[in-house]
PDBQT receptor file of N, H, CA, C and O in Angstrom, charges set to zero:
ATOM      1  N   MET A   1       0.819  -1.193   0.000  1.00  0.00    +0.000 N 
ATOM      2  CA  MET A   1       0.000   0.000   0.000  1.00  0.00    +0.000 C 
ATOM      3  C   MET A   1       0.868   1.264   0.000  1.00  0.00    +0.000 C 
ATOM      4  O   MET A   1       0.554   2.236  -0.687  1.00  0.00    +0.000 OA
ATOM      5  N   LYS A   2       1.964   1.245   0.777  1.00  0.00    +0.000 N 
ATOM      6  H   LYS A   2       2.219   0.455   1.335  1.00  0.00    +0.000 HD
ATOM      7  CA  LYS A   2       2.841   2.412   0.833  1.00  0.00    +0.000 C 
ATOM      8  C   LYS A   2       3.473   2.690  -0.522  1.00  0.00    +0.000 C 
ATOM      9  O   LYS A   2       3.620   3.848  -0.914  1.00  0.00    +0.000 OA
ATOM     10  N   SER A   3       3.849   1.633  -1.240  1.00  0.00    +0.000 N 
ATOM     11  H   SER A   3       3.730   0.693  -0.921  1.00  0.00    +0.000 HD
ATOM     12  CA  SER A   3       4.460   1.843  -2.558  1.00  0.00    +0.000 C 
ATOM     13  C   SER A   3       3.442   2.415  -3.536  1.00  0.00    +0.000 C 
ATOM     14  O   SER A   3       3.808   3.206  -4.405  1.00  0.00    +0.000 OA
ATOM     15  N   PHE A   4       2.190   2.038  -3.416  1.00  0.00    +0.000 N 
ATOM     16  H   PHE A   4       1.893   1.395  -2.710  1.00  0.00    +0.000 HD
ATOM     17  CA  PHE A   4       1.145   2.590  -4.281  1.00  0.00    +0.000 C 
ATOM     18  C   PHE A   4       0.994   4.088  -4.041  1.00  0.00    +0.000 C 
ATOM     19  O   PHE A   4       0.901   4.865  -4.991  1.00  0.00    +0.000 OA
ATOM     20  N   VAL A   5       0.970   4.491  -2.784  1.00  0.00    +0.000 N 
ATOM     21  H   VAL A   5       1.045   3.860  -2.012  1.00  0.00    +0.000 HD
ATOM     22  CA  VAL A   5       0.858   5.906  -2.433  1.00  0.00    +0.000 C 
ATOM     23  C   VAL A   5       2.072   6.668  -2.947  1.00  0.00    +0.000 C 
ATOM     24  O   VAL A   5       1.933   7.781  -3.454  1.00  0.00    +0.000 OA
ATOM     25  N   ALA A   6       3.246   6.090  -2.824  1.00  0.00    +0.000 N 
ATOM     26  H   ALA A   6       3.359   5.185  -2.412  1.00  0.00    +0.000 HD
ATOM     27  CA  ALA A   6       4.465   6.740  -3.312  1.00  0.00    +0.000 C 
ATOM     28  C   ALA A   6       4.406   6.932  -4.821  1.00  0.00    +0.000 C 
ATOM     29  O   ALA A   6       4.793   7.986  -5.325  1.00  0.00    +0.000 OA
ATOM     30  N   ILE A   7       3.932   5.937  -5.540  1.00  0.00    +0.000 N 
ATOM     31  H   ILE A   7       3.617   5.081  -5.131  1.00  0.00    +0.000 HD
ATOM     32  CA  ILE A   7       3.828   6.042  -7.001  1.00  0.00    +0.000 C 
ATOM     33  C   ILE A   7       2.819   7.116  -7.388  1.00  0.00    +0.000 C 
ATOM     34  O   ILE A   7       3.069   7.896  -8.307  1.00  0.00    +0.000 OA
ATOM     35  N   VAL A   8       1.691   7.165  -6.704  1.00  0.00    +0.000 N 
ATOM     36  H   VAL A   8       1.487   6.532  -5.957  1.00  0.00    +0.000 HD
ATOM     37  CA  VAL A   8       0.680   8.189  -6.987  1.00  0.00    +0.000 C 
ATOM     38  C   VAL A   8       1.246   9.581  -6.723  1.00  0.00    +0.000 C 
ATOM     39  O   VAL A   8       1.009  10.498  -7.509  1.00  0.00    +0.000 OA
ATOM     40  N   LEU A   9       1.982   9.752  -5.641  1.00  0.00    +0.000 N 
ATOM     41  H   LEU A   9       2.175   9.007  -5.003  1.00  0.00    +0.000 HD
ATOM     42  CA  LEU A   9       2.592  11.050  -5.343  1.00  0.00    +0.000 C 
ATOM     43  C   LEU A   9       3.602  11.453  -6.405  1.00  0.00    +0.000 C 
ATOM     44  O   LEU A   9       3.652  12.618  -6.799  1.00  0.00    +0.000 OA
ATOM     45  N   ILE A  10       4.394  10.524  -6.866  1.00  0.00    +0.000 N 
ATOM     46  H   ILE A  10       4.354   9.577  -6.546  1.00  0.00    +0.000 HD
ATOM     47  CA  ILE A  10       5.378  10.824  -7.912  1.00  0.00    +0.000 C 
ATOM     48  C   ILE A  10       4.677  11.247  -9.190  1.00  0.00    +0.000 C 
ATOM     49  O   ILE A  10       5.099  12.205  -9.838  1.00  0.00    +0.000 OA
ATOM     50  N   ILE A  11       3.622  10.555  -9.558  1.00  0.00    +0.000 N 
ATOM     51  H   ILE A  11       3.279   9.777  -9.031  1.00  0.00    +0.000 HD
ATOM     52  CA  ILE A  11       2.870  10.915 -10.766  1.00  0.00    +0.000 C 
ATOM     53  C   ILE A  11       2.256  12.305 -10.619  1.00  0.00    +0.000 C 
ATOM     54  O   ILE A  11       2.266  13.088 -11.568  1.00  0.00    +0.000 OA
ATOM     55  N   CYS A  12       1.725  12.617  -9.446  1.00  0.00    +0.000 N 
ATOM     56  H   CYS A  12       1.717  11.980  -8.675  1.00  0.00    +0.000 HD
ATOM     57  CA  CYS A  12       1.146  13.941  -9.212  1.00  0.00    +0.000 C 
ATOM     58  C   CYS A  12       2.204  15.037  -9.305  1.00  0.00    +0.000 C 
ATOM     59  O   CYS A  12       1.964  16.081  -9.911  1.00  0.00    +0.000 OA
ATOM     60  N   LEU A  13       3.358  14.807  -8.716  1.00  0.00    +0.000 N 
ATOM     61  H   LEU A  13       3.553  13.959  -8.223  1.00  0.00    +0.000 HD
ATOM     62  CA  LEU A  13       4.442  15.790  -8.798  1.00  0.00    +0.000 C 
ATOM     63  C   LEU A  13       4.892  16.006 -10.231  1.00  0.00    +0.000 C 
ATOM     64  O   LEU A  13       5.154  17.137 -10.639  1.00  0.00    +0.000 OA
ATOM     65  N   TRP A  14       4.983  14.935 -10.989  1.00  0.00    +0.000 N 
ATOM     66  H   TRP A  14       4.770  14.016 -10.656  1.00  0.00    +0.000 HD
ATOM     67  CA  TRP A  14       5.369  15.040 -12.398  1.00  0.00    +0.000 C 
ATOM     68  C   TRP A  14       4.331  15.851 -13.172  1.00  0.00    +0.000 C 
ATOM     69  O   TRP A  14       4.694  16.695 -13.991  1.00  0.00    +0.000 OA
ATOM     70  N   ALA A  15       3.044  15.604 -12.922  1.00  0.00    +0.000 N 
ATOM     71  H   ALA A  15       2.749  14.918 -12.256  1.00  0.00    +0.000 HD
ATOM     72  CA  ALA A  15       1.975  16.321 -13.618  1.00  0.00    +0.000 C 
ATOM     73  C   ALA A  15       2.003  17.808 -13.279  1.00  0.00    +0.000 C 
ATOM     74  O   ALA A  15       1.822  18.645 -14.164  1.00  0.00    +0.000 OA
ATOM     75  N   VAL A  16       2.226  18.144 -12.021  1.00  0.00    +0.000 N 
ATOM     76  H   VAL A  16       2.373  17.464 -11.303  1.00  0.00    +0.000 HD
ATOM     77  CA  VAL A  16       2.286  19.548 -11.614  1.00  0.00    +0.000 C 
ATOM     78  C   VAL A  16       3.488  20.239 -12.244  1.00  0.00    +0.000 C 
ATOM     79  O   VAL A  16       3.377  21.379 -12.696  1.00  0.00    +0.000 OA
ATOM     80  N   ALA A  17       4.622  19.575 -12.279  1.00  0.00    +0.000 N 
ATOM     81  H   ALA A  17       4.713  18.649 -11.911  1.00  0.00    +0.000 HD
ATOM     82  CA  ALA A  17       5.826  20.167 -12.879  1.00  0.00    +0.000 C 
ATOM     83  C   ALA A  17       5.608  20.440 -14.356  1.00  0.00    +0.000 C 
ATOM     84  O   ALA A  17       6.003  21.498 -14.847  1.00  0.00    +0.000 OA
ATOM     85  N   ASN A  18       4.998  19.524 -15.070  1.00  0.00    +0.000 N 
ATOM     86  H   ASN A  18       4.678  18.665 -14.672  1.00  0.00    +0.000 HD
ATOM     87  CA  ASN A  18       4.745  19.727 -16.495  1.00  0.00    +0.000 C 
ATOM     88  C   ASN A  18       3.712  20.813 -16.727  1.00  0.00    +0.000 C 
ATOM     89  O   ASN A  18       3.851  21.591 -17.671  1.00  0.00    +0.000 OA
ATOM     90  N   ALA A  19       2.690  20.891 -15.904  1.00  0.00    +0.000 N 
ATOM     91  H   ALA A  19       2.577  20.259 -15.138  1.00  0.00    +0.000 HD
ATOM     92  CA  ALA A  19       1.676  21.932 -16.048  1.00  0.00    +0.000 C 
ATOM     93  C   ALA A  19       2.286  23.302 -15.784  1.00  0.00    +0.000 C 
ATOM     94  O   ALA A  19       1.947  24.267 -16.469  1.00  0.00    +0.000 OA
ATOM     95  N   SER A  20       3.171  23.403 -14.812  1.00  0.00    +0.000 N 
ATOM     96  H   SER A  20       3.447  22.619 -14.255  1.00  0.00    +0.000 HD
ATOM     97  CA  SER A  20       3.827  24.672 -14.508  1.00  0.00    +0.000 C 
ATOM     98  C   SER A  20       4.673  25.133 -15.683  1.00  0.00    +0.000 C 
ATOM     99  O   SER A  20       4.697  26.324 -15.994  1.00  0.00    +0.000 OA
ATOM    100  N   TYR A  21       5.363  24.217 -16.338  1.00  0.00    +0.000 N 
ATOM    101  H   TYR A  21       5.343  23.249 -16.086  1.00  0.00    +0.000 HD
ATOM    102  CA  TYR A  21       6.192  24.578 -17.487  1.00  0.00    +0.000 C 
ATOM    103  C   TYR A  21       5.326  25.090 -18.628  1.00  0.00    +0.000 C 
ATOM    104  O   TYR A  21       5.673  26.084 -19.266  1.00  0.00    +0.000 OA
ATOM    105  N   ASP A  22       4.200  24.425 -18.897  1.00  0.00    +0.000 N 
ATOM    106  H   ASP A  22       3.918  23.618 -18.378  1.00  0.00    +0.000 HD
ATOM    107  CA  ASP A  22       3.333  24.828 -19.999  1.00  0.00    +0.000 C 
ATOM    108  C   ASP A  22       2.711  26.193 -19.763  1.00  0.00    +0.000 C 
ATOM    109  O   ASP A  22       2.431  26.911 -20.723  1.00  0.00    +0.000 OA
ATOM    110  N   ASN A  23       2.490  26.567 -18.515  1.00  0.00    +0.000 N 
ATOM    111  H   ASN A  23       2.718  25.983 -17.736  1.00  0.00    +0.000 HD
ATOM    112  CA  ASN A  23       1.863  27.839 -18.193  1.00  0.00    +0.000 C 
ATOM    113  C   ASN A  23       2.866  28.953 -17.927  1.00  0.00    +0.000 C 
ATOM    114  O   ASN A  23       2.467  30.071 -17.600  1.00  0.00    +0.000 OA
ATOM    115  N   ALA A  24       4.147  28.674 -18.058  1.00  0.00    +0.000 N 
ATOM    116  H   ALA A  24       4.471  27.765 -18.323  1.00  0.00    +0.000 HD
ATOM    117  CA  ALA A  24       5.166  29.690 -17.801  1.00  0.00    +0.000 C 
ATOM    118  C   ALA A  24       5.068  30.791 -18.849  1.00  0.00    +0.000 C 
ATOM    119  O   ALA A  24       4.870  30.507 -20.030  1.00  0.00    +0.000 OA
ATOM    120  N   PRO A  25       5.204  32.041 -18.426  1.00  0.00    +0.000 N 
ATOM    121  CA  PRO A  25       5.133  33.133 -19.394  1.00  0.00    +0.000 C 
ATOM    122  C   PRO A  25       6.295  33.070 -20.368  1.00  0.00    +0.000 C 
ATOM    123  O   PRO A  25       7.421  32.743 -19.994  1.00  0.00    +0.000 OA
ATOM    124  N   LYS A  26       6.011  33.382 -21.601  1.00  0.00    +0.000 N 
ATOM    125  H   LYS A  26       5.096  33.648 -21.904  1.00  0.00    +0.000 HD
ATOM    126  CA  LYS A  26       7.031  33.383 -22.642  1.00  0.00    +0.000 C 
ATOM    127  C   LYS A  26       7.394  34.831 -22.975  1.00  0.00    +0.000 C 
ATOM    128  O   LYS A  26       6.525  35.703 -23.004  1.00  0.00    +0.000 OA
ATOM    129  N   TYR A  27       8.654  35.078 -23.221  1.00  0.00    +0.000 N 
ATOM    130  H   TYR A  27       9.360  34.370 -23.197  1.00  0.00    +0.000 HD
ATOM    131  CA  TYR A  27       9.127  36.412 -23.563  1.00  0.00    +0.000 C 
ATOM    132  C   TYR A  27       8.834  36.696 -25.022  1.00  0.00    +0.000 C 
ATOM    133  O   TYR A  27       9.015  35.829 -25.877  1.00  0.00    +0.000 OA
ATOM    134  N   SER A  28       8.393  37.881 -25.303  1.00  0.00    +0.000 N 
ATOM    135  H   SER A  28       8.246  38.585 -24.608  1.00  0.00    +0.000 HD
ATOM    136  CA  SER A  28       8.254  38.312 -26.692  1.00  0.00    +0.000 C 
ATOM    137  C   SER A  28       8.657  39.776 -26.770  1.00  0.00    +0.000 C 
ATOM    138  O   SER A  28       8.482  40.526 -25.809  1.00  0.00    +0.000 OA
ATOM    139  N   ALA A  29       9.185  40.175 -27.890  1.00  0.00    +0.000 N 
ATOM    140  H   ALA A  29       9.328  39.567 -28.671  1.00  0.00    +0.000 HD
ATOM    141  CA  ALA A  29       9.597  41.564 -28.071  1.00  0.00    +0.000 C 
ATOM    142  C   ALA A  29       8.384  42.480 -27.973  1.00  0.00    +0.000 C 
ATOM    143  O   ALA A  29       8.480  43.583 -27.434  1.00  0.00    +0.000 OA
ATOM    144  N   PHE A  30       7.232  42.027 -28.494  1.00  0.00    +0.000 N 
ATOM    145  H   PHE A  30       7.154  41.131 -28.932  1.00  0.00    +0.000 HD
ATOM    146  CA  PHE A  30       6.017  42.834 -28.425  1.00  0.00    +0.000 C 
ATOM    147  C   PHE A  30       5.590  43.051 -26.978  1.00  0.00    +0.000 C 
ATOM    148  O   PHE A  30       5.220  44.162 -26.599  1.00  0.00    +0.000 OA
ATOM    149  N   GLY A  31       5.639  41.994 -26.168  1.00  0.00    +0.000 N 
ATOM    150  H   GLY A  31       5.940  41.091 -26.476  1.00  0.00    +0.000 HD
ATOM    151  CA  GLY A  31       5.262  42.114 -24.760  1.00  0.00    +0.000 C 
ATOM    152  C   GLY A  31       6.159  43.086 -24.024  1.00  0.00    +0.000 C 
ATOM    153  O   GLY A  31       5.691  43.842 -23.173  1.00  0.00    +0.000 OA
ATOM    154  N   TYR A  32       7.443  43.074 -24.342  1.00  0.00    +0.000 N 
ATOM    155  H   TYR A  32       7.823  42.460 -25.034  1.00  0.00    +0.000 HD
ATOM    156  CA  TYR A  32       8.377  43.988 -23.699  1.00  0.00    +0.000 C 
ATOM    157  C   TYR A  32       8.085  45.420 -24.121  1.00  0.00    +0.000 C 
ATOM    158  O   TYR A  32       8.106  46.327 -23.288  1.00  0.00    +0.000 OA
ATOM    159  N   ALA A  33       7.808  45.635 -25.421  1.00  0.00    +0.000 N 
ATOM    160  H   ALA A  33       7.790  44.899 -26.097  1.00  0.00    +0.000 HD
ATOM    161  CA  ALA A  33       7.490  46.977 -25.907  1.00  0.00    +0.000 C 
ATOM    162  C   ALA A  33       6.197  47.482 -25.271  1.00  0.00    +0.000 C 
ATOM    163  O   ALA A  33       6.105  48.652 -24.899  1.00  0.00    +0.000 OA
ATOM    164  N   ALA A  34       5.201  46.608 -25.143  1.00  0.00    +0.000 N 
ATOM    165  H   ALA A  34       5.276  45.657 -25.445  1.00  0.00    +0.000 HD
ATOM    166  CA  ALA A  34       3.937  46.999 -24.517  1.00  0.00    +0.000 C 
ATOM    167  C   ALA A  34       4.156  47.358 -23.056  1.00  0.00    +0.000 C 
ATOM    168  O   ALA A  34       3.551  48.306 -22.554  1.00  0.00    +0.000 OA
ATOM    169  N   ALA A  35       5.004  46.620 -22.375  1.00  0.00    +0.000 N 
ATOM    170  H   ALA A  35       5.494  45.850 -22.783  1.00  0.00    +0.000 HD
ATOM    171  CA  ALA A  35       5.294  46.911 -20.973  1.00  0.00    +0.000 C 
ATOM    172  C   ALA A  35       5.958  48.276 -20.842  1.00  0.00    +0.000 C 
ATOM    173  O   ALA A  35       5.673  49.020 -19.904  1.00  0.00    +0.000 OA
ATOM    174  N   LYS A  36       6.837  48.605 -21.774  1.00  0.00    +0.000 N 
ATOM    175  H   LYS A  36       7.068  48.001 -22.537  1.00  0.00    +0.000 HD
ATOM    176  CA  LYS A  36       7.508  49.901 -21.739  1.00  0.00    +0.000 C 
ATOM    177  C   LYS A  36       6.486  51.027 -21.914  1.00  0.00    +0.000 C 
ATOM    178  O   LYS A  36       6.579  52.058 -21.248  1.00  0.00    +0.000 OA
ATOM    179  N   LEU A  37       5.510  50.833 -22.810  1.00  0.00    +0.000 N 
ATOM    180  H   LEU A  37       5.434  49.996 -23.352  1.00  0.00    +0.000 HD
ATOM    181  CA  LEU A  37       4.521  51.864 -23.076  1.00  0.00    +0.000 C 
ATOM    182  C   LEU A  37       3.578  52.078 -21.895  1.00  0.00    +0.000 C 
ATOM    183  O   LEU A  37       3.086  53.189 -21.698  1.00  0.00    +0.000 OA
ATOM    184  N   THR A  38       3.323  51.056 -21.124  1.00  0.00    +0.000 N 
ATOM    185  H   THR A  38       3.723  50.154 -21.284  1.00  0.00    +0.000 HD
ATOM    186  CA  THR A  38       2.403  51.180 -19.995  1.00  0.00    +0.000 C 
ATOM    187  C   THR A  38       3.104  51.629 -18.720  1.00  0.00    +0.000 C 
ATOM    188  O   THR A  38       2.461  51.736 -17.675  1.00  0.00    +0.000 OA
ATOM    189  N   GLY A  39       4.393  51.890 -18.780  1.00  0.00    +0.000 N 
ATOM    190  H   GLY A  39       4.915  51.803 -19.628  1.00  0.00    +0.000 HD
ATOM    191  CA  GLY A  39       5.120  52.383 -17.625  1.00  0.00    +0.000 C 
ATOM    192  C   GLY A  39       5.784  51.301 -16.796  1.00  0.00    +0.000 C 
ATOM    193  O   GLY A  39       6.530  51.613 -15.867  1.00  0.00    +0.000 OA
ATOM    194  N   ARG A  40       5.533  50.043 -17.105  1.00  0.00    +0.000 N 
ATOM    195  H   ARG A  40       4.927  49.790 -17.859  1.00  0.00    +0.000 HD
ATOM    196  CA  ARG A  40       6.212  48.961 -16.393  1.00  0.00    +0.000 C 
ATOM    197  C   ARG A  40       7.535  48.708 -17.090  1.00  0.00    +0.000 C 
ATOM    198  O   ARG A  40       7.641  48.834 -18.310  1.00  0.00    +0.000 OA
ATOM    199  N   HIS A  41       8.519  48.358 -16.324  1.00  0.00    +0.000 N 
ATOM    200  H   HIS A  41       8.433  48.255 -15.334  1.00  0.00    +0.000 HD
ATOM    201  CA  HIS A  41       9.832  48.117 -16.914  1.00  0.00    +0.000 C 
ATOM    202  C   HIS A  41       9.962  46.697 -17.452  1.00  0.00    +0.000 C 
ATOM    203  O   HIS A  41      10.629  46.484 -18.464  1.00  0.00    +0.000 OA
ATOM    204  N   CYS A  42       9.341  45.727 -16.799  1.00  0.00    +0.000 N 
ATOM    205  H   CYS A  42       8.799  45.900 -15.976  1.00  0.00    +0.000 HD
ATOM    206  CA  CYS A  42       9.504  44.322 -17.181  1.00  0.00    +0.000 C 
ATOM    207  C   CYS A  42       8.191  43.738 -17.695  1.00  0.00    +0.000 C 
ATOM    208  O   CYS A  42       7.114  44.162 -17.277  1.00  0.00    +0.000 OA
ATOM    209  N   PRO A  43       8.280  42.763 -18.603  1.00  0.00    +0.000 N 
ATOM    210  CA  PRO A  43       7.073  42.077 -19.070  1.00  0.00    +0.000 C 
ATOM    211  C   PRO A  43       6.420  41.293 -17.931  1.00  0.00    +0.000 C 
ATOM    212  O   PRO A  43       7.076  40.992 -16.934  1.00  0.00    +0.000 OA
ATOM    213  N   PRO A  44       5.145  40.964 -18.069  1.00  0.00    +0.000 N 
ATOM    214  CA  PRO A  44       4.477  40.163 -17.035  1.00  0.00    +0.000 C 
ATOM    215  C   PRO A  44       5.201  38.834 -16.818  1.00  0.00    +0.000 C 
ATOM    216  O   PRO A  44       5.627  38.187 -17.774  1.00  0.00    +0.000 OA
ATOM    217  N   GLY A  45       5.334  38.438 -15.565  1.00  0.00    +0.000 N 
ATOM    218  H   GLY A  45       4.988  38.963 -14.787  1.00  0.00    +0.000 HD
ATOM    219  CA  GLY A  45       6.008  37.187 -15.238  1.00  0.00    +0.000 C 
ATOM    220  C   GLY A  45       7.500  37.344 -15.001  1.00  0.00    +0.000 C 
ATOM    221  O   GLY A  45       8.158  36.394 -14.577  1.00  0.00    +0.000 OA
ATOM    222  N   TRP A  46       8.043  38.517 -15.265  1.00  0.00    +0.000 N 
ATOM    223  H   TRP A  46       7.508  39.289 -15.610  1.00  0.00    +0.000 HD
ATOM    224  CA  TRP A  46       9.457  38.798 -15.037  1.00  0.00    +0.000 C 
ATOM    225  C   TRP A  46       9.592  39.589 -13.745  1.00  0.00    +0.000 C 
ATOM    226  O   TRP A  46       8.641  40.249 -13.327  1.00  0.00    +0.000 OA
ATOM    227  N   LEU A  47      10.744  39.535 -13.112  1.00  0.00    +0.000 N 
ATOM    228  H   LEU A  47      11.517  38.998 -13.452  1.00  0.00    +0.000 HD
ATOM    229  CA  LEU A  47      11.007  40.289 -11.893  1.00  0.00    +0.000 C 
ATOM    230  C   LEU A  47      11.962  41.431 -12.195  1.00  0.00    +0.000 C 
ATOM    231  O   LEU A  47      12.924  41.277 -12.947  1.00  0.00    +0.000 OA
ATOM    232  N   GLN A  48      11.678  42.579 -11.597  1.00  0.00    +0.000 N 
ATOM    233  H   GLN A  48      10.897  42.704 -10.986  1.00  0.00    +0.000 HD
ATOM    234  CA  GLN A  48      12.548  43.731 -11.778  1.00  0.00    +0.000 C 
ATOM    235  C   GLN A  48      13.397  43.925 -10.537  1.00  0.00    +0.000 C 
ATOM    236  O   GLN A  48      12.896  43.882  -9.414  1.00  0.00    +0.000 OA
ATOM    237  N   TYR A  49      14.679  44.137 -10.747  1.00  0.00    +0.000 N 
ATOM    238  H   TYR A  49      15.086  44.172 -11.659  1.00  0.00    +0.000 HD
ATOM    239  CA  TYR A  49      15.596  44.477  -9.668  1.00  0.00    +0.000 C 
ATOM    240  C   TYR A  49      16.439  45.633 -10.164  1.00  0.00    +0.000 C 
ATOM    241  O   TYR A  49      17.233  45.482 -11.092  1.00  0.00    +0.000 OA
ATOM    242  N   HIS A  50      16.265  46.777  -9.547  1.00  0.00    +0.000 N 
ATOM    243  H   HIS A  50      15.620  46.899  -8.793  1.00  0.00    +0.000 HD
ATOM    244  CA  HIS A  50      16.860  48.031 -10.013  1.00  0.00    +0.000 C 
ATOM    245  C   HIS A  50      16.403  48.271 -11.444  1.00  0.00    +0.000 C 
ATOM    246  O   HIS A  50      15.197  48.340 -11.677  1.00  0.00    +0.000 OA
ATOM    247  N   GLN A  51      17.278  48.400 -12.388  1.00  0.00    +0.000 N 
ATOM    248  H   GLN A  51      18.259  48.345 -12.199  1.00  0.00    +0.000 HD
ATOM    249  CA  GLN A  51      16.886  48.682 -13.769  1.00  0.00    +0.000 C 
ATOM    250  C   GLN A  51      17.004  47.463 -14.676  1.00  0.00    +0.000 C 
ATOM    251  O   GLN A  51      17.090  47.615 -15.895  1.00  0.00    +0.000 OA
ATOM    252  N   SER A  52      17.009  46.270 -14.116  1.00  0.00    +0.000 N 
ATOM    253  H   SER A  52      16.939  46.147 -13.126  1.00  0.00    +0.000 HD
ATOM    254  CA  SER A  52      17.151  45.045 -14.905  1.00  0.00    +0.000 C 
ATOM    255  C   SER A  52      15.947  44.138 -14.690  1.00  0.00    +0.000 C 
ATOM    256  O   SER A  52      15.308  44.169 -13.638  1.00  0.00    +0.000 OA
ATOM    257  N   CYS A  53      15.647  43.323 -15.713  1.00  0.00    +0.000 N 
ATOM    258  H   CYS A  53      16.166  43.297 -16.568  1.00  0.00    +0.000 HD
ATOM    259  CA  CYS A  53      14.559  42.355 -15.649  1.00  0.00    +0.000 C 
ATOM    260  C   CYS A  53      15.148  40.948 -15.600  1.00  0.00    +0.000 C 
ATOM    261  O   CYS A  53      16.122  40.649 -16.292  1.00  0.00    +0.000 OA
ATOM    262  N   TYR A  54      14.552  40.094 -14.782  1.00  0.00    +0.000 N 
ATOM    263  H   TYR A  54      13.762  40.337 -14.220  1.00  0.00    +0.000 HD
ATOM    264  CA  TYR A  54      15.020  38.719 -14.633  1.00  0.00    +0.000 C 
ATOM    265  C   TYR A  54      13.842  37.771 -14.796  1.00  0.00    +0.000 C 
ATOM    266  O   TYR A  54      12.759  38.001 -14.259  1.00  0.00    +0.000 OA
ATOM    267  N   TYR A  55      14.077  36.695 -15.552  1.00  0.00    +0.000 N 
ATOM    268  H   TYR A  55      14.958  36.508 -15.989  1.00  0.00    +0.000 HD
ATOM    269  CA  TYR A  55      13.066  35.658 -15.721  1.00  0.00    +0.000 C 
ATOM    270  C   TYR A  55      13.628  34.356 -15.183  1.00  0.00    +0.000 C 
ATOM    271  O   TYR A  55      14.690  33.907 -15.614  1.00  0.00    +0.000 OA
ATOM    272  N   PHE A  56      12.926  33.755 -14.254  1.00  0.00    +0.000 N 
ATOM    273  H   PHE A  56      12.063  34.119 -13.904  1.00  0.00    +0.000 HD
ATOM    274  CA  PHE A  56      13.355  32.494 -13.664  1.00  0.00    +0.000 C 
ATOM    275  C   PHE A  56      12.587  31.370 -14.335  1.00  0.00    +0.000 C 
ATOM    276  O   PHE A  56      11.388  31.200 -14.112  1.00  0.00    +0.000 OA
ATOM    277  N   SER A  57      13.282  30.616 -15.147  1.00  0.00    +0.000 N 
ATOM    278  H   SER A  57      14.255  30.754 -15.328  1.00  0.00    +0.000 HD
ATOM    279  CA  SER A  57      12.676  29.519 -15.892  1.00  0.00    +0.000 C 
ATOM    280  C   SER A  57      12.833  28.217 -15.133  1.00  0.00    +0.000 C 
ATOM    281  O   SER A  57      13.769  28.043 -14.353  1.00  0.00    +0.000 OA
ATOM    282  N   ARG A  58      11.910  27.311 -15.372  1.00  0.00    +0.000 N 
ATOM    283  H   ARG A  58      11.149  27.452 -16.006  1.00  0.00    +0.000 HD
ATOM    284  CA  ARG A  58      12.003  25.981 -14.779  1.00  0.00    +0.000 C 
ATOM    285  C   ARG A  58      12.638  24.991 -15.750  1.00  0.00    +0.000 C 
ATOM    286  O   ARG A  58      12.734  23.801 -15.449  1.00  0.00    +0.000 OA
ATOM    287  N   ASP A  59      13.070  25.474 -16.909  1.00  0.00    +0.000 N 
ATOM    288  H   ASP A  59      12.993  26.441 -17.154  1.00  0.00    +0.000 HD
ATOM    289  CA  ASP A  59      13.735  24.601 -17.883  1.00  0.00    +0.000 C 
ATOM    290  C   ASP A  59      15.060  24.128 -17.315  1.00  0.00    +0.000 C 
ATOM    291  O   ASP A  59      15.783  24.893 -16.675  1.00  0.00    +0.000 OA
ATOM    292  N   ARG A  60      15.369  22.874 -17.551  1.00  0.00    +0.000 N 
ATOM    293  H   ARG A  60      14.782  22.253 -18.070  1.00  0.00    +0.000 HD
ATOM    294  CA  ARG A  60      16.663  22.337 -17.118  1.00  0.00    +0.000 C 
ATOM    295  C   ARG A  60      17.566  22.270 -18.336  1.00  0.00    +0.000 C 
ATOM    296  O   ARG A  60      17.473  21.352 -19.152  1.00  0.00    +0.000 OA
ATOM    297  N   LEU A  61      18.442  23.259 -18.442  1.00  0.00    +0.000 N 
ATOM    298  H   LEU A  61      18.518  24.004 -17.780  1.00  0.00    +0.000 HD
ATOM    299  CA  LEU A  61      19.364  23.352 -19.569  1.00  0.00    +0.000 C 
ATOM    300  C   LEU A  61      20.785  23.482 -19.047  1.00  0.00    +0.000 C 
ATOM    301  O   LEU A  61      21.010  23.944 -17.928  1.00  0.00    +0.000 OA
ATOM    302  N   SER A  62      21.731  23.073 -19.863  1.00  0.00    +0.000 N 
ATOM    303  H   SER A  62      21.548  22.698 -20.771  1.00  0.00    +0.000 HD
ATOM    304  CA  SER A  62      23.125  23.321 -19.505  1.00  0.00    +0.000 C 
ATOM    305  C   SER A  62      23.401  24.811 -19.685  1.00  0.00    +0.000 C 
ATOM    306  O   SER A  62      22.589  25.537 -20.260  1.00  0.00    +0.000 OA
ATOM    307  N   TRP A  63      24.528  25.250 -19.200  1.00  0.00    +0.000 N 
ATOM    308  H   TRP A  63      25.188  24.660 -18.733  1.00  0.00    +0.000 HD
ATOM    309  CA  TRP A  63      24.907  26.655 -19.347  1.00  0.00    +0.000 C 
ATOM    310  C   TRP A  63      24.928  27.043 -20.823  1.00  0.00    +0.000 C 
ATOM    311  O   TRP A  63      24.451  28.119 -21.185  1.00  0.00    +0.000 OA
ATOM    312  N   TRP A  64      25.470  26.188 -21.671  1.00  0.00    +0.000 N 
ATOM    313  H   TRP A  64      25.858  25.315 -21.378  1.00  0.00    +0.000 HD
ATOM    314  CA  TRP A  64      25.597  26.500 -23.094  1.00  0.00    +0.000 C 
ATOM    315  C   TRP A  64      24.249  26.479 -23.803  1.00  0.00    +0.000 C 
ATOM    316  O   TRP A  64      24.027  27.285 -24.706  1.00  0.00    +0.000 OA
ATOM    317  N   GLN A  65      23.352  25.589 -23.427  1.00  0.00    +0.000 N 
ATOM    318  H   GLN A  65      23.532  24.934 -22.694  1.00  0.00    +0.000 HD
ATOM    319  CA  GLN A  65      22.026  25.554 -24.036  1.00  0.00    +0.000 C 
ATOM    320  C   GLN A  65      21.202  26.781 -23.639  1.00  0.00    +0.000 C 
ATOM    321  O   GLN A  65      20.403  27.278 -24.432  1.00  0.00    +0.000 OA
ATOM    322  N   ALA A  66      21.395  27.257 -22.432  1.00  0.00    +0.000 N 
ATOM    323  H   ALA A  66      22.045  26.853 -21.787  1.00  0.00    +0.000 HD
ATOM    324  CA  ALA A  66      20.601  28.378 -21.934  1.00  0.00    +0.000 C 
ATOM    325  C   ALA A  66      21.026  29.709 -22.542  1.00  0.00    +0.000 C 
ATOM    326  O   ALA A  66      20.247  30.662 -22.544  1.00  0.00    +0.000 OA
ATOM    327  N   ARG A  67      22.223  29.785 -23.047  1.00  0.00    +0.000 N 
ATOM    328  H   ARG A  67      22.856  29.011 -23.046  1.00  0.00    +0.000 HD
ATOM    329  CA  ARG A  67      22.692  31.042 -23.629  1.00  0.00    +0.000 C 
ATOM    330  C   ARG A  67      21.978  31.243 -24.894  1.00  0.00    +0.000 C 
ATOM    331  O   ARG A  67      22.202  32.242 -25.578  1.00  0.00    +0.000 OA
TER     332      ARG A  67
């Protein structure tokens, strides 16, 4: 019974992780331009720190793939 519960939990975690990736905001040049026009510095889903925008992705990429 414990192994069944563990398997169900793993499947649920996998489903949530995949759903989060699919719903992650995507960057677009248009979205950034629209944000600039409305007075916001960063597009929706991005974080602003001082005068820079940061996007925290859940993608697992190597350093070279992420560049």
